[in-house]
N, C-alpha and C positions, 0 to 999 in steps of 0.2 A: 247238659247239650239244651240248643234252645228247644221253646215246647214248637216253636211254629215250624222250623225246618232246622236241619244240622249247618253248619257254617265250617266250611273248609276254605283254609289259607293256600293259597297256591303262588310259591314263591318261583320265580324264575328271573333269569338277567335277559334273554330275548322275547319281547313280546310285542305286538304291533305297536308301532310302526316299523319295527325293526324287521329286515329283509333276510335275515339269517336262515339256514335251514330249518335249524329246530324251531322256529318260532310257529311252524304249522300244526305241530304236535303241540307246542303249548297253548294255541290259540283253540285247537278242538278239545284238549283235554279239559280247560277250565269252562268250554262252553258245554262240553257235555255233562258234567257236573251241574252245571245253571239250569241245564234241561232237563236233568231228572230230580230238580226240585231242591237243592243245595244252594244254600245262600252261600255267594261266592265271592272272597276278596282277592283280589292278585297284587302281589307285591313285586314290583319290577323297577327297574331303572328309567331313570327321567328319558325323555323322548330326545333332548338333546344330544345324548350318546349316541343312537342311533342315526340322527342327521349330519353328525358328525364322522362319525368312523364306520358305521358299517353298508350307509345307505340305508334308506327308507323307502317302503312301500305304504303309501298313505291309503291304499283301498283296502288293504287288511284291519283298520281300525272299523272300517263298517260293518265288519263280519262280527264284533265281540257281542257277544249275549248282553241285550240292555239292561239286565238285572244284576249284571256284575261291577263290583266297586274296584276301580284300580286304585292303587297306592303307589306312585311314583317317587323315588330316591334318588339324591345324586349318586353319580357314579365318576369317578376320576379317572384317566388313561394316561397319564402322563408319557409312558415310553411311545405313544402315537400322537402325541403332540408335533404339529407340524409348523404352529406359528412361532417362530423365533424369537417374535416379543416377550414369550410367555415363558422362554427357557431363562433357567437360573445363570449365574455368570459362571458356576464351576460346570455346569452342563455344556456351556455353549464354547468353553475354553477345551474340555476333555469329555466330547460326546461318548466316546466309547468306555470310559471310566466311571462316567455318570450311570450309565445302563446296568453296568456291573452292581454298582451301589444299590440301585433302584430294584433291581431283578431281588436281592437279598433282602431289602427292606420289605418288599412286597409279601413275602414268605413270613413275614414275623407274625403275623395275626391268624395266618393259615394258609398253609404249605402248599400256595396256587399263583405263581406270577400273574402280575396283571390285575388279580382279582382278591387277592389277601386281602388289601385293607377293606374291601367292602364288607366283610364281614361284621363289624360293629354297627355300623349304617342298619344293615338289614335286622339285625336280631333288635337293635333298639326299636325300630319300626312294628317289627311281627309283634314284639311285646307289648308294643302301644295299640295294636289292633286286637289282640286279646283281650287287654282291659276295656277296651272300648266296648266289644261285642264278643264274648268267650268264643275262640276258637275249639270246634269238636276235632278236628282231623286236618294236620298239614300235609301237602304234598308237594314236594321240593322236587324238580327237575334241575337235570346237568347235559352238558357243562354251560357255566362254571360248577364248580363242585362245592364251592362256598355256600350255594345256596342251601345245602344240607343242613351248615352249621346255625342256620336260622331257626330250620326244623329240630333240630336238636337242643336247641336251648330251649324253646316251647315246652319240649318233652321235659327236661331236666326239671326246669323251672316250674310248670304247671302242669305236669302229667299229659301234655297234649298227644297222641301219638301221631304218626307221621310213615310217610310213604317215600321212598327214594325212587325216583322216577330217573334211569339211566338212559341218554340218546347213543352215547360210544359205551366208555368204560373210562374208568381212572387210572387203574392199574397195568392194563393191559393196551397196547398197540394194535388197533384194530386191523390195521396194514399188513406188519410184518408178523404178528403172533407174540411180538415177545414181551416180557415185563417192563413195565418202564420205572417202578419203583421197588426197591431192596424191600424185605419183610420188616426190617427195623427202621426202616424210614418213617417220618412224621405223616407223610401220605397213607400209607397202608396201616400204620397204628389207627389214623384218624378212620378209614374206611372200617376197619374192623369192631371199633364200638359203634358206630354208627349201624352198621349191618347188625350187629346184636341187639339194639335196642329198637330197629324198624319193624312198625307191623308190615308191612310188605315190602320187595325190593322188586323194580320191574326193568325188564331189557326188550332191547327191539327183534332180537333173534336169537332164537335156539342155541347156534353157536357160541354167542355171549353168556347166553344164561348159564349152558355147561360148564364152561370155563369157570364162573364164579360158583358153580355149586362143587365144582372139586375143589375151590380154594376154600371154600367154606361150607364143608358138607352139614355141620350141626344146623345151619340155618337154611338149608335147601329147601324146606317147605315153605318157606315163606317169598320163595322167589319164584315169579313169571315173566312169561313173555307177553309182551305186549305190543305186538308190530303196530308201525306205524298206520298202514290202511290209508284210503281216499276219502276225500269229501265229498260226498255226490253232488252239492252243489256249486262246485268249484271245477269240477271234469265235464268235458264236452258230451254232446250227446252219445250215447251208445247203440242207438239206432242201427242197423246196420246200411252201410253206405254203399254196397257194393263192390264190385271189382272195380279197377280203374282200365279204362280202354280207350279213353280220348284224349289224353292227355300227358304230358310229362309227369312222372312221379316226383313226389316230394317228401325229401326224408328231415326228420327233425330231431331236435334235442332240445329240452327245456331245464333250468338247472343251473347251479353252480359249476362252472368249470376250473377245478380247483389243480395245483400243480399234479398231483397223482394220477387226474384223468389223461388217458393216452391220445389226448389230440394229435399229436404229431403220426403216431400208429395208424389213426383211424385215416387221417388224410392221404397218405399211402396207399391203404387199402382201398379208398374211393377211388384214386385215379386209377389203381388197375381194374377196378370193376368196371368203370364208363368205357375203358377199353376193350374189354372182353365179352359184354352183354348190351344188347340192342334196347332193354327194357331200361337201361341206366345212362343211353348215350345223351337223352335232353335232360335228365334228372338233376334236381337240387337238393341241396342240402341247406338246411337253416337253422343256426344257433341262436338259443334265447337263454337271457341268463347273466350270469357276471362271469368275469375273465378274472379268475381269482378269489380272495375272502372280500376284498374291500371294492369302495365304488368306482375307482380309478381302473380300466381292465389293465392287465399287465400285458407291457409292451411285446413281449416273447409270444404268448399265444394270439394277440391280435396279430402279429405276424405271421405267424402259421396259418390264420384264418385267410389275412388279404394274398398271402403267396398263392392261395387254392382258387382265387377268385373264378380264374380263367375254365376250373372245373366246377364251377358252380355253386361253389362252397361261400356262405355269407353269414356274418354276424349280423344278429338282430338287435340287438341289447336287451337290457333287463325288459320284465314282464310284468306287468301287477299281477296278483293272485287274482283278483277280480276278472282281469282280461285274459286269463290263461286259455279260458276254455277257445277263445278265438282262434289262440295261437295253434291249438292242436286242431282245431278244425282244417286247419290248411294240410295237416300232416297225413301221408297215406302210409308209411312207414316211420316206427319210432325207434331212434336210437339211444339206449340205455349204456352210456360210458362211465366207466366207473373205474377206482384205483384198485390195485391188486389188493388182497386179504382176504382170508377165510372167515373173518368175523364183519364184512363190509355188506350193507345190503343196499342201503339209502333208500328214503321215504319214497324217492322218486319210482321205484319199480311199483310201487301199488297205484300211483297215478296212471303210468301208463296202461297197467290191467284193466283198469276201468274203463278205455275206450273199446278195447276189442280189437284195436289195430294189432298186424305184424310188429314183432319187437326183435331185434338185430341186438344180442348182449356183446357190446363191445369191451370186455374185461375178462380176468382170469376165469375158467370154468370152475375155479373151487371157492370163488366168492359165495356167501351166503344168499346173496341176490339169486342165485342157479336153483337154491332149494325151495325157492319163493315160486319161481318161473317153471319149473320143473313139470311137465304133464299140458303144458299151454297148446293147443295146437298150432298156434302162429307165430313160435318162438325162435328164434334163428341164433343160436349161439356160438362165438367164434373159438375154435379150438386152441387157439396159440394166439396171443394179441401182438407177439414181438414178430408174427410172422403174417406179412402185410396180404400175401396170398389168401389165407384163412379169413381174413376179413375182408377182402374181396368175395369170396364163395359165399359168406352168409348173408352179404347186402344181395349178390343175386341171387339167392333163393330167396330172400325177403320180397324184392322186387318183383319175381316170378309169382309169388303168392298175392302179392298187393294185386297183380293183374290179371290172376285168375280163379283165388279162392270163391267157393260158393256160399251161398247164404247159410248153409248146414255147420259149417267150420266156423265162419264168423259168430253164428250162435252160440257156438260153445266155447269160443273165445270171449265173449261176453259172459256168460254163464261163469265161466273161470273166475273170470275179475270180479265178479260182483261178490263175492265170499271174503273178499278182502275190504270191506268199507271198514272206515274207522269206527263207528258206534260200535259194530260188531266186535270189535278188539277192546274198545273200552269197557262196554256194559257189564260183563261177569266181574268185573274187579270193583266196579261202582258198587253193583247190587252185595258183594261182598265185603266191602266196607262199609256200607250203610247198615248192614246186620250185625258187624261187631262195632261201631260205634252206638249203635243202638244198646247192642248188650252190656258194653261195658258201663255206659251211663245205668 
């Protein structure tokens, strides 16, 4: 171990300026290790990757801890290449056949479409980082899961312990609950050996953790829930704003609207609620974020919102993380819209909790997010997302709370949310790893 301070290599694909959902966990994890006195090196993709494919949030780069060293390596994503001038002749002649061939080729180095070829690049880079400044611990976060290969490579060649940090799961479909890969598949074989040799394995919620404990009972002791939490400096003021009595209410959503999000069902419920409640007669809905996973908004989602313009539903576009507090400051009620899934939490729920404002859960009651929110005094869950009337009922109740909730209830809501600060989730694991790295050395 370095005499001055231990060296942690953090391997991730999405890191600022990437604007993907997992980037906040990556940013916060690396920052917290640095704040706790570790030397931190981040191995990630080059900036062009994010500017071209996912969209970039330049404000996030300002939040990187000044002591962190960033090593950016090339990443190629041919299947998303939109510039026809860069297509091969065979691809231009038969795009579907080329796509099938490319998918198979991607998985030769590592069983992950799109990301498999990145394995050799990050393994080589990780070795160079270790040779230049000995690495004491590797933390690799997924997805993509190919990042684990770099951590495993350092372990096998140089005996560097590693942590596997899952944002979702590799073998589990968190929406359907189905298994994605058979036990004898390459993905399953890779995960078995990775889990076997890992120092720790982190998951974002208890249901995903429990699923993996059942799958790998002999390694259950090294598995931990490290919830996403919220970043105190990036959320709006949690001071009590008081009841809203003198103006129309504003309902707000912040985050990526994925195809799983029940956007159309919400709009139907919203339209009913406006008809049935005076509190909502002049109320507005503001949706901030990306419509779909890429920079260009999905046309079908945009159409749903635009068609509800007369009901005062508007799309506000993406919002930078550093400006996100301004967006929240406009809200009186927060909309937590999620896809269905027992294992789905979303990092957004913790940010919502930090504000102390009312929350309407427009998602299946069985989602893992319900486990987080249960007990919140200003939580209004929808009983059946497929029934617009139950959505309307929850919206009406939340509107009434925004108009009438007293200072005592609002204080309890803020207190409830405060326990989910991100550093409180990370610190126990960082402390344990510090002791183990020191003990091994």
